[in-house]
C-alpha positions as CSV (number, residue, x, y, z in Angstrom):
1,M,-16.8,-11.8,-9.3
2,N,-13.3,-13.2,-10.0
3,S,-13.6,-17.0,-9.5
4,I,-9.9,-17.2,-8.8
5,A,-10.2,-14.7,-5.9
6,H,-13.3,-16.2,-4.3
7,N,-12.8,-16.6,-0.6
8,R,-9.2,-15.5,-0.7
9,V,-8.1,-13.2,2.2
10,A,-6.4,-9.9,1.8
11,I,-5.0,-7.5,4.3
12,V,-4.8,-3.8,3.2
13,T,-3.0,-1.4,5.4
14,G,-4.2,2.2,5.0
15,G,-7.3,0.6,3.7
16,S,-10.0,3.1,4.7
17,T,-9.1,6.1,2.4
18,G,-7.5,7.0,-0.9
19,L,-5.7,4.2,-2.8
20,G,-6.1,1.8,0.1
21,L,-9.9,2.3,0.1
22,A,-9.9,1.7,-3.7
23,I,-7.9,-1.5,-3.3
24,T,-10.2,-2.7,-0.5
25,E,-13.3,-2.0,-2.6
26,L,-11.9,-3.7,-5.8
27,F,-10.8,-6.7,-3.9
28,L,-14.2,-7.1,-2.3
29,R,-15.9,-6.8,-5.7
30,N,-13.8,-9.6,-6.9
31,G,-14.6,-12.0,-4.1
32,Y,-11.9,-11.4,-1.5
33,R,-12.5,-11.2,2.2
34,V,-10.6,-8.0,3.3
35,L,-9.2,-6.8,6.6
36,A,-8.5,-3.0,6.2
37,T,-6.3,-1.2,8.7
38,A,-5.8,2.5,9.3
39,L,-5.4,5.0,12.1
40,A,-9.2,5.6,11.9
41,D,-12.1,4.1,10.0
42,S,-13.9,6.1,7.3
43,L,-17.6,6.5,6.3
44,E,-16.6,5.5,2.7
45,R,-15.4,2.0,3.8
46,K,-18.4,1.5,6.1
47,A,-20.7,2.5,3.2
48,L,-19.4,-0.4,1.1
49,A,-21.4,-2.8,3.4
50,G,-24.6,-1.1,2.2
51,E,-23.6,-2.2,-1.3
52,G,-23.2,-5.8,-0.2
53,L,-19.4,-5.4,0.2
54,P,-18.7,-5.8,3.9
55,S,-15.1,-5.8,5.1
56,E,-13.4,-6.1,8.4
57,F,-11.5,-3.1,10.0
58,I,-9.0,-2.8,12.8
59,A,-7.5,0.5,14.0
60,S,-3.8,0.3,13.8
61,D,-1.1,2.9,14.4
62,L,1.8,1.7,12.3
63,N,4.1,4.4,13.8
64,Q,4.5,1.5,16.3
65,P,5.3,-1.0,13.5
66,E,6.5,-4.1,15.2
67,A,3.8,-4.5,17.9
68,Q,0.9,-3.3,15.6
69,S,1.9,-5.6,12.7
70,H,1.6,-8.7,14.9
71,I,-1.8,-7.5,16.2
72,V,-3.1,-7.1,12.7
73,I,-1.9,-10.5,11.5
74,R,-3.3,-12.2,14.6
75,H,-6.7,-10.5,14.0
76,A,-6.9,-11.7,10.4
77,I,-6.0,-15.3,11.4
78,S,-8.7,-15.2,14.2
79,L,-11.3,-14.2,11.5
80,W,-10.4,-16.5,8.7
81,N,-7.4,-18.7,9.6
82,Q,-5.7,-17.8,6.4
83,I,-3.9,-14.9,4.5
84,D,-3.5,-14.9,0.8
85,V,-2.4,-11.3,0.0
86,L,-0.8,-8.6,2.1
87,V,-0.9,-5.1,0.6
88,N,1.3,-2.6,2.4
89,C,-0.4,0.6,1.4
90,A,-0.3,2.8,4.5
91,G,2.0,5.8,4.0
92,R,3.3,9.0,5.5
93,I,4.7,12.0,3.7
94,S,7.1,14.8,4.6
95,H,7.6,18.0,2.6
96,K,10.2,20.3,4.2
97,E,13.3,22.2,3.4
98,V,16.5,20.3,4.4
99,A,17.2,22.8,7.2
100,D,13.8,22.2,8.8
101,V,13.9,18.4,8.9
102,T,14.1,16.7,12.3
103,T,14.8,13.2,13.6
104,K,11.1,13.0,14.5
105,D,10.2,13.6,10.8
106,W,12.6,10.8,9.7
107,D,11.2,8.4,12.4
108,E,7.5,9.0,11.6
109,V,8.0,8.4,7.8
110,L,10.4,5.5,8.1
111,N,8.2,3.8,10.7
112,V,5.2,3.7,8.4
113,N,6.8,3.5,5.0
114,V,9.6,1.0,5.6
115,K,9.5,-0.6,9.0
116,A,5.8,-1.4,9.0
117,P,6.0,-3.3,5.6
118,F,8.9,-5.3,7.0
119,F,7.2,-6.2,10.3
120,M,3.9,-6.9,8.5
121,A,5.8,-9.3,6.2
122,Q,7.6,-10.9,9.1
123,A,4.3,-11.5,10.9
124,A,2.5,-12.8,7.8
125,V,5.0,-14.9,6.0
126,A,4.3,-18.2,7.7
127,H,0.6,-17.8,6.9
128,L,1.3,-16.7,3.3
129,E,3.5,-19.7,2.8
130,K,0.6,-22.0,3.5
131,T,-1.4,-20.4,0.7
132,Q,1.5,-19.6,-1.6
133,G,0.4,-16.0,-1.3
134,C,2.0,-12.7,-2.0
135,I,3.0,-9.3,-0.6
136,I,2.5,-6.1,-2.6
137,N,4.3,-3.1,-1.4
138,I,2.9,0.3,-2.6
139,S,6.0,2.3,-3.4
140,S,6.1,5.4,-5.6
141,T,7.8,6.7,-8.7
142,A,9.4,9.1,-6.3
143,A,11.7,6.2,-5.4
144,K,13.3,6.7,-8.8
145,N,12.6,10.4,-9.5
146,P,13.2,12.6,-6.5
147,M,11.3,15.9,-5.9
148,L,12.3,19.1,-4.1
149,K,11.7,19.2,-0.4
150,N,10.8,15.5,-0.6
151,Q,14.0,13.9,0.8
152,I,12.5,11.7,3.5
153,Y,9.6,10.4,1.5
154,D,11.8,9.7,-1.6
155,T,14.3,7.9,0.5
156,S,11.7,5.8,2.2
157,K,10.2,4.6,-1.1
158,A,13.7,3.8,-2.5
159,A,14.3,1.8,0.7
160,L,10.9,0.1,0.3
161,N,11.9,-1.0,-3.2
162,Q,15.2,-2.5,-1.9
163,L,13.3,-4.2,1.0
164,T,10.9,-5.7,-1.7
165,R,13.9,-7.2,-3.5
166,S,15.4,-8.5,-0.3
167,L,12.2,-10.1,0.9
168,A,11.6,-11.6,-2.5
169,M,14.9,-13.3,-2.2
170,E,14.4,-14.4,1.4
171,F,10.9,-15.8,0.7
172,R,11.4,-17.3,-2.7
173,E,12.0,-20.8,-1.5
174,R,8.8,-20.5,0.6
175,K,6.9,-19.7,-2.6
176,V,5.8,-16.3,-1.3
177,R,6.1,-13.5,-3.9
178,V,7.0,-10.0,-3.0
179,N,6.6,-7.1,-5.5
180,A,6.5,-3.3,-5.4
181,L,4.0,-1.2,-7.4
182,M,5.1,2.4,-8.0
183,P,2.2,4.8,-8.6
184,G,2.7,8.3,-9.9
185,G,0.3,11.1,-9.1
186,M,-3.1,10.2,-7.9
187,R,-6.2,12.0,-6.7
188,T,-6.0,10.9,-3.1
189,P,-6.2,12.9,0.2
190,L,-2.5,12.1,0.8
191,V,-1.4,13.4,-2.6
192,E,-3.6,16.5,-2.3
193,E,-1.9,17.2,1.1
194,W,1.5,16.8,-0.5
195,L,0.5,19.0,-3.5
196,E,-0.7,21.8,-1.3
197,K,2.7,21.9,0.5
198,H,4.6,21.6,-2.8
199,L,2.6,24.3,-4.7
200,G,2.1,26.5,-1.7
201,H,-1.7,26.6,-2.3
202,K,-4.7,24.3,-2.3
203,P,-4.5,22.4,-5.7
204,T,-7.0,23.6,-8.2
205,A,-9.4,21.4,-10.2
206,A,-7.2,21.9,-13.2
207,E,-4.0,20.8,-11.3
208,L,-5.8,17.7,-10.0
209,D,-7.0,16.9,-13.6
210,S,-3.5,17.1,-15.2
211,P,-2.6,14.1,-17.4
212,N,-0.2,12.6,-14.9
213,M,-2.8,12.5,-12.1
214,R,-4.6,9.2,-12.0
215,R,-7.7,7.9,-10.2
216,P,-6.9,5.5,-7.4
217,E,-9.5,3.1,-8.8
218,D,-7.3,2.7,-11.9
219,T,-4.1,2.1,-9.8
220,A,-6.0,-0.5,-7.8
221,Q,-6.5,-2.6,-10.9
222,G,-2.8,-3.1,-11.0
223,V,-2.8,-4.3,-7.4
224,L,-5.6,-6.8,-8.1
225,A,-3.8,-8.1,-11.2
226,L,-0.5,-8.6,-9.4
227,A,-2.2,-10.4,-6.5
228,S,-3.4,-13.2,-8.9
229,P,-1.6,-16.5,-8.4
230,E,-1.5,-16.8,-12.2
231,L,1.3,-14.2,-12.1
232,W,3.5,-16.4,-10.0
233,L,6.5,-15.8,-12.2
234,I,6.6,-12.1,-11.2
235,N,8.7,-11.8,-8.0
236,G,11.0,-9.1,-6.8
237,A,9.8,-6.6,-9.4
238,E,9.4,-2.8,-9.1
239,I,6.6,-1.9,-11.5
240,A,5.7,1.7,-12.4
241,I,2.0,2.2,-12.8
242,D,1.7,5.8,-14.1
243,S,1.1,5.6,-17.8
244,G,4.8,6.0,-18.4
245,F,5.1,9.5,-17.0
246,H,8.1,8.4,-14.9
247,I,10.2,8.0,-18.1
248,G,10.3,11.8,-18.5
């Protein structure tokens, strides 16, 4: 257990599957108390309690970002009366030809990928100020390197990076850090769904085992490290966490 993290409180949106679940588990193993949010709970998150790693869960539809964000933050405060780390990990994808994209597609992705991190930060900042805590936004290397048929998702992650810098500036005097981590390919349900649309077939084991596809557990290590108060000098950063594959 990490003695620095003992009894610290983290909120992880999208915390029941994929990268969010990996972050939830790693934080629990390092002494955090964790509130995970998602549209629905998962057997995998529940199973952690059997390993002595219980976490709290609240169902939350971040397609209604403003109202849901305040509900989540109030719930965390009712449980522990503090928040040290907010990880905005929930995400939506869209993979369509330009001609097929609708306003509904834009709204669904931007609500979860951009508006929800903003409103979560808005609701949490007063509590994070008390603990000199931090916000970690899970962006993507797609913010820098666009992909075909990925216009909405790529744009949303670029917007999230800019939001990260803006909030870091806004909250700097309050001693609340805001940073963005940009994973590359990962073996998660969300990425597998995107790959299936991108490739036109269910990804094979070989495609999932390619060198630029990482385990979410490895990416979660970067989130845990960045959450440490010892890294207080890192603020407003966009950090790629993909073994350098974003370079080209």
